[in-house]
N, C-alpha and C positions, 0 to 999 in steps of 0.2 A: 784649927778649926772655929769657925767664926763663933761671934756670940748668937747669934740665931741660930745656928746647927748645933748649937749647945741647948738650946734654948726649944726650939720647935723637933730637934731628931734629925736625921736623913732617910729617906726611903729610898729603894731601890729594888731589881730584878729580882735582889734575894727574897723578898718580905714577900712572894707569891703574887706582885702584880700582874692584872691582864697587859694583855701586848697592847701595845698604843696604838693612838689612833692614825690612821695616814694624813687624815685631814690634817691633824695638828703640824704634823712633817711639812706637809704642803706649805702650809701657813706661814713656819717657820716662827713660832711666835717667843719670843725673846721675855726671860721672866729676871727682875731686878730690886732688887730689896733695898730698900735706903734706911740709914738710923736715922734718929731726929734729927741728927744733929747737920743733916743733910751727906754723911759719908755714905758710898758702898758698902755694902755689908755681903752681899751675894750676887751673882754676876754667872748666866744660864749658859751654854753652850751655844744657843740661838743667838743670844746677845752678841757673843765674841763675832759670829756673821753677821750678824743686822748691824753694830757700830763698827765693827774695826776690830776693837782692842780685845787682848788678851784677858785671861781673867785675871791674873797676875800685874795688868795693866791698871784693873781697875778696881779690885776692892783695894780699901781701905782709901780712895780717893772721893774728893767732893763730887758728887752728880753733876753738878751745875756749870763750872767751869771745865770738865769734863765733856760734856753733851750737848749743852748749848752756846751757839754763839753770844756774842756780849748784847747783840741785840734784844736778845729773845730770853736775858734770862732775870729780869727784872720781874715777867710775867709767869716765867717758870716756878723762881719763886714763891710769887703771890700763888700761884695752885697750889704750890706743896703744903704752905702754909695752912690753905685752905680745910685741904684734906687733912692734915693733921691734926685740928683743933676740931672742926666739924664730925668730922666720922663718915663725912659723905663722897661718895667716890665719885671721881669725875672721869669722861669719855670723851674723844675727839681726835681730832687729827694737830699734829703738832711737829714743828719742825726741829731735828736733831741734826748736832754735827759729828760725820765722821771721822773717822781717825784718818783720812788721806785729806779733813781739810771743808768736803762738798756738805751741801747742804741735801738732807732726806728729809721728806713728809712720811711720819709714820702714825697707822693708826694705834692709840695708846690710850688706856684703860688704867689710872690709879685709883687703888684702893689703902684704905688704914687697917694695917694688922694690928691683935694685940697679946700678944706673950702670956704665960701663964703668971708671971709676977706682973703684969699690968701694965708692961711695959709698951710702947706704941713705934710701930715702922709702917711704915710705906713700900706698896709692893708695886709696881709699875709692872704691866701685861704690854709690850709694845711689837708690832708686826708691822713689815712693810705697806705703806697704805696703797698702793698701785695693786701687787699681788690680792693684795685683798679687794680691791675693786674689780678687779679681774671675775676673782671667782664670784663674787656677788652678782655678778653679771652673767656669769653661767650657770649660776643657779636660777637667776630669774625665769633667765631662758628656758631653763629645763624645766623648771617648773610650769612656765605659761606652754610650753610646746606638750609638756606630757597630760595638762588640764584639758585644752584644745584642739589636741589630736584627734583624727576621725580614726586611728588606729586603735585596736588596743593595748594597753603596755601594764604590764604589771614586774612585779619585783618579789620574788620570794627566795627564805633564806635554806641553806642547805639539808634543810628539812624538809622542804617543799611546801613550807608552809607560808601565805602569803604576808607580805612586810606594806606594801603600796598597790595601788590598785589605782587606774585612772578612770571616768568617768564613760569613756569610750568602752573600754572592757566590761566594766559593771551591767553596760547597757546591754552588751551581748550575750553575757552570762545569765541577765536576768537576777541579780543577784545585788544590793547595794554597794558600796564599796568597803562601809564599816564590817559589813556579815561577812568581807572576804578576810578581810584581815586578820589573823590567828588561825585559819583556818587552813586546812592542809589542801592541796590541788584536788583532789580524788572527792574529797568531802563536798569541794565546791559542785565539781561535776562528775559523777560517779557511774554516768552511761559507760559501758565498754569500748566505744572506742577510742575512749579516753586516756583507755589501759597505754598503749601504745607512744601517748605523747609522754606518760609519766616516766617509761624505762626511757626516753628519747632524753629525758631532763637529769636523769642520773647519769646515764653514761655523759651527759655536757658537765654534769659536776666531776665526774673520774677522769674523761679525756681530756675536757677545756677544748676541743673541737667543735664548731657551732652548728647549729643544726637551724638549714636555712629554708623556708617556702614549703615545712609540712602538710601536706594538706589532710583535716583532717573532717571529715565529714559525720554530723550526729546533732543528737535535739538537745536543746538549752534546758535549766530546770525551769524556769516559766511555760518552755513548749515544748514537750515531752514528745511529741507527736510531730511535730514541725521539725522536718531535717534540714540543717542548715550546714553551710560549709566552711571553712578559716583554711589560711596559711599562718601557721604558726611558725617564729623563727625563737632557736633559744641560744642566749649566748652566757657564760659563766662570766660573774662579774668576780675582780679582786684586788685588791687595794695598790699601793703602789711597791709595797714588798712580797706581792705574790700570792698572798693570803687570800681564801678562797672566802668570798662572804654569801654569796647567791646565785640564783639564775635569772634573768633577765627576761622575759618574755614578750616578743610583738606578736601581735594576733591582727590579721586583715582578715574582715569579712568580706568574701567572692562566693555567697550565696548566688548573686543575679547571675556572675559570670558561669558558675558552674554550673547553674542551672539552663542557663543558655547553651553552654557546650552539650549538656547531657540531652539537650533537647534537639543539638545539631547532629550529634552522634544517634539519636533514636530515629531521625528525619533519615541519615544516610543509612542507619540500619534498614530500615520500611524500603527505602526505593533498592537497596540490594536484594532484600525478600522477595519484593515485586518483580525487580528484575529476573531473579531467579525463577519466579513462579511461572514469569510467560515464556522463559525459555524451558521450564522442565514439565512445567502442567498442559495435558493436551497433547502429547508428540504422538498420538493414535488415537485410532476412532473407536479404543475400545472404552466403555463406559467406568468399568472395573478399574482396568488400570489408571483413567485418569482420577478417580477418586482416589486412589493409593497415590500418585503424586503429588495431588494435593496435598494429603497427609503427611508426607513426606517432606514437603517441605515448610511444612507447619512446626513441625516436631524436629530439634528442638528450640529452635530462635524462637519461637513466640508461644509454644504453649506444653508440655508435659503430658497430655492425654488428649488425642483427637481421637472423632469419629465421622464417619462421614457416611449417610443416609439417603435414598430414596425413596420417593413415592411409589410403592408398587404400583400403580396404576399408570405411571409413566413409562414404568418399565416393560408391561406388558401389552398397552396400548398406544403408549406415546401421548394420552392424555393427563390432565391431573385429576380430576375427578374426584375435585375438595368436597363429602357432601357434608351432612350436620354430625355425622360420626365421627369415633377418634380414625385420623388419618391410619392407614398402616404402610409402614416402611420397609425396606428391604434395606439391610447393613451392607454396605460396599468395601469399607476401607474403614481399619483401626489401627495406631500406630501410638507409641507410647516413648516417654524419650530416656526410660531406662526398665529393666523387670520389675513389674508392681504387681501385688495383688487387685489392684483396679482394676486392671485390665479385665481380670473378670465379670467384672460388674457393666460392661460393656457388652452390649449385643455383636457377637461373632460374625463376620463379614459369609454371605447368604442368609442368613436368616430374618424371618418376617418379624416385627415389633410393633407395637401402638405404645403411645406415651398420655399419662393421666392429663388432664384438663389444664394441671398447676407446672408442670414440667417446661423448663423452658425453652424445648424441641417444639413442645405445642402452640405456645403459644407466640414463640416465634413465624411460625406456619397460619397463624390466625392473625397477627398484626403486620405481619409482610414485615418486620424489623428485628434488629440483633436484640437479645435479651441478654443481659449482665447482671450478676448475683458477684458481689464484691469480697463478703464476707458470711461465709454459708453458716456458721457458728452454731452448729450441731444438728441444723435441719436438715438433714441431706436426703429425706425423702423428696423434698422439691425437685432432685435432679437424679434421685435413682427409678427405677422403674420395679424393684420388689424392696422389701426390708432386707435382703441379704445383700442384694446392691448396695445400700443404702450402708450398710456395716462393712464393708471392702472399701468403698469410697471415704468413710471416715479413719480407718484403718492406713489407708495408705495417705492421710494426710490432706485429701485434697479440701482446699479452701477458698478458690475463686473458681463461677462458670458463667460459660458463654455459649449461646446458642442463636448461628448466624444462619438467616432462611437464605437458599439455593435460589435464587430468580432467573430464568433465560428468557427472554423477549418477552415480559410481561408477565411470565408465567411462574407460580411456586413449583418448582422440582423436587424438593428434595430440603435437609434441614444438613450445619455442618456442627457439630458439639464441642467445644474446648476445653483444656482444665489445666490448673495448676497444682501441686503439690511439693515438691523441692524448691521448685523456683518461688520464694515468700513475696515477691511482687505482686498486689492484685491485678487484674485486669483495668487497664483506664480505659477513656475514649479515645486513645489513638489507637491502641488495641483494637478497639472495637473496627474503628475505621479502618486497619490496615487487613484485618480480617475480611472485613465485608470486601474489601477492593478485589483480595484473593480470591474472596467465594465467588465474586460476582464474573469471574473471569474462569472459573473453572466449571462454574454452570453453564456457562454458553458452549464450552467445549464437552462438557458432559451431555448438556442436552445435544450437539450435532451428532456427540456418537451414539445416543440413544434412534435418534431420526435416522442415523446410517444404517444401522443396525435392523430397523424395522423395514429399511429400502431392502437392503441385501436380504436380508430375509422374503421380502418377495420376490426379487429378481432370483435368489436361489430355488424358490419353488417352483418359478413360470419357467427357469431355466431347465431343473428338472422334467417338468412334464413337458417341454418341450423337446427332451433326447427320447431318444426310441428304445423300446422295449426289444431287447435281440431277438430273435425267434432260435430256437435251437436246430431249426431244421435247413441245415445247408452243405448240400451229398459234398462229400469229400474235403470237407472245411469243418475246424473245429474255432470257435468266436467267443472271446471272453471281453468284456469291456467295464472298463471303469470312468467314475466322473468324482472327482472332489474339485468342491470350491475353495478359493482363497479364503485365507483367515479373515479373523474379525477384521483385521486393521486395512482389509482392502475390500474392493467391492467386485461381485462374479462377473466372468467375463463373457464371451462370445465365445466357448469352446464348445464342438460339437464331436461326435463319431454318427457312424451310422454303418450298417452292414445290409445289401437288398441284394432280395432274390430277384434273381434273372433265367429267363428263359434258357433251355438247356443246362440245367444245372451249374449255370454260374453263379457267382456271388460279386456285388459288387461293394467293395470297399472304402470308408472315404474318413477322414479327419475333416478338421477345418478350426479357423482361430478367428474371429471378428476382433477386430482392434477399437479397442475401450474397455466399458465395463459398462455395469449397472444393466438396469431394464431397457434403454433402449439396443444396447449391444447385447442383450437375450433375445430381444425380439427382432432385429436381425439376422441371429442367427436361426432362428424358428423358421424366418422367412426362406433363407440360404438354404438348410436343411431340407426344407420340402420341396425346394426347386429342385435338389440335386436331386429327391427323389421321384421328382416327376420326370426331369431329363432322363432318367435312369430307364422308365419304360421305354424310352426312345430307339432303345438299342444302340448308342452312340459311342466310338472310343473314347477312351480319358481325355484326351487331348479335344477333341471336340466339345465333351462335357463342360470342360473347364472356357473353351470359347463364352458357350451361352451362360454359364454364371457370370460371367465377367462382366457379359452385358446387362445381366441382371443387377448387378451389385454397381455398376453405374447409373442406374436409375431410381434406387434407393436414395436412403440419405446420404451424405457425404461421409461415407465407410470404405475403411478399407480390409482384405481378409485373406489369410492363406488358407490354404485346399490343398490337400492330397486326394488322388482319389484314384483307387485300381480296379481293374476286373479278373479277377480265379476262373480259369475254363480247368477243371478236376479231370476233365477228360485228356485235354491235350497237356496238363501239368503245366498252364500258361499262365503266366500273371504280366498285365498291360497295366501301366500305372505313368501320373503324369501329375506334375508339381508346378502349382500355382505361388512361388515363393515359401514353399514351406518344408521346412526342417524336414531331411531325407529319414526314411525308415528305415529300420536295422531287420536283416537276413538271418535268422539264424539256421544254418544246415546244419543235423545230424550230425556229433562227431568233430565239428567244424567250429572255429572262432566265430563269432559275430561280426556283420560286419555292415557298415552305413551303405546304401544302396547308392551309385555314385546316378545321380539323375541332372535330367537340365534344370535347373532351377524354377525358370519362369520368373514373373510377374505376379507382384499380389492382386487379385481379383478387386476391380473396382480402379486397376490403373490405365488397361488397356491399351491396347496398337502395337502388342506383342504376340505373336504367336506363343502357343504351347506347345510341345513334342512330348510323343509318348514316348517310353522304352517299356520292352517285353522282355522278361527274363524265366527261369525256369521253376516252378516251385515243385518238391515232390513230397509224399507223404513222408511226415518226420520233419519237416522244414517248415520253422514259425515265421511269421512275418508282425514285425511292432509298428504299429500307427500312433505319434504322439502329436501332444502340442506342447511350446515351448515352457508351459510349468511345467513339466515333469524336470528339465536337466536349467535351464535358466536361473540364476542368480544374479544377484544386485553388483558384486563384484569379479566374478572371475569369468573369462574370456569363453566365449561358446566352444570353442574347441574342447578346450581341456574339460568343459560339461561332457559334452559329448563322449569324450573317451573314456571319462567315469561311467557314463551310461555302459558304454561298452564292457567295460570291466566288470559291471555286475549283472550279466547277462552272459559269462562264460558257462560252457556245456559241464553236468548234463543239463537240460531246457527245464524238461519236466512237463506238466499240462500249459495248456495257456491262462487258465486260472492261475496257477501256479507261478508261472511268468509277471503276469499282471501286480502278484500281490508282493513278488518278489521286486520289482521297478517301484513300486510306491512305498516300499521302505524303506527306501533310499530317495525319499526325496530332498532337495537341496536343502531344509533346514525345517524343522519341524514348524514353524509359522512362513508357509511359502505365500510368495508376494503376490504370484497369479494361479489362475485353477486351470485342472488338469482334463484333459481330457484322453483317454488310451485305450488303444484296440490291438488287440493281439489275436491274430489267425495261425490257425495250424493246419496244413496240410494232413488229407488223409484219404485211405485205401478208399474208393468208390464202395457201395455194395453192389454186389455179383446183378442181382434183380434193379438196383436202381438206379434214376435217370431217365434222362428221356434222349440219350443218344447227343455225340458232337453236335454244337451250333456252332456256326461260323460266325467269327465277331461281326460286326458290322461297323462301318462308317469309321474305321481308323486309317 
């Protein structure tokens, strides 16, 4: 043991010392203890690596001859004497001799040590100067980068306490760098979104697998209502021996990019919703269905609850009728994104209601502008019709409300209400613009539907007034008729029927169908029916009647019509019938399957130039004849032959009365919402009363 070891003792791992620093190992700091006479007393393993001499080769030797070239020995001896005499340490670069004879510049620090006996020693600490300079440059670069980097950088220990924070990260967090150090990560950022970051940090500490660019969106300490977005990258820090030192956190503020992406997403969502509305709203001319289509588009993509109301005056008269008092609305559609008690606070479809003056719907009607309430904050009476409705809305968690006027052709026709409850984000101006755009398109469709319904109602009334009231007195013939208008999404057409009493107990039976729809078609139908009734009095045969009707049709507006005209003589049980492009009638003989009459088809009225033909057949008591228009059998997708076969299957015997036959056929319309109106005339031959009639009358003009 050397004299220094005897005096200073020896320390080691067995004394409970902590693990050595990895930095000392990287620097390879050599320690040399020199006695006052210049001999080496202690030689560290790092000295062996730095100078090349083993401990046995160095200890006991004079330091100057061993480590210094002759030309540098004088200055080395002078520095050694100065330290030993004055006790002031010396530090600087000094050239030393390696065992292999080469010269190496080391960074040397020499200081005087005194033991317990008062003896002095010189301790020299040396490291390779090139290695030290390289580390200094790296450290300076790191410090400069960390201090000036626009990205946030921090180092946390294994307990997730901040050890160092650069200015950029401090600015992002809104907390001074000094207030970071020593505090845990969640102490600085306690908001819930950062819990996932803390979990990721612990996983990185445990497994060592980095987390790169994890997106985190949340508030900061100084802007708790201001949502920011960052990407965080986490790396485990280890020394060169693999000991875990902590976590490096690299943070990039991507708020602008995140908000731009969110705006782009919302713009795309808006375009998708507008496109969806364009294709889904206004598919029919039914105002209730159009209102429901609007609600279906808005829920749940824009709102949790939607209600669509129209001014009752618009539905009744087609006019807005806004007066000085509260407007009267009729609820048309209600839609919720999920089952909720709030639905009970909304006026159900079909019911009438008024809104108090401060209600968003009333204000929207007065101002013609959307009304937005972003934070209700307990004042639910503003959006409720009564206290119970306010209680239900509050219980459902409604927090934001919007009312949008429905404006078509510059006139207010209704209002649309929207609300959010489960969706925590209040409506904003973008939502208002989107709702307004959809409302504008839907309002025009609803106004068209209202206008169509009024026109259709007028046409239907006109057509019903133009159709005859059949006389119950037709000798030898029982007659029943039905007219059913087209459903709400199509206008009434020009279908008609008639049963005209002729001389000699005969009866003329006719059905027809004017191509087209609406009031013009109904008016043309009335003119043709009147002309048919007038021509029937001329006692002409069916073919000649159709010829005259063809001329009349060509003189009218450019309309085309199909027609079937028949004359029945009960004395001769004779039926004369001619067709102008009309579907064949069905003949039902007692005890036999029904059949379609095989008639010359003829051309429709209004075409001209083609003669019509009369077909004669027998019709005996118990037989029935069904004349009908195409609305009874035609559909949009099925071939007409299949539909005619279906018609025959509905008329299998026994046939019942003519009234029963009419009801039987109407029960089997092509579908519940037929696309065309239906005229149906069923005649059943009966025996003539013994005393009735004026005797046989020879048919004329056949």
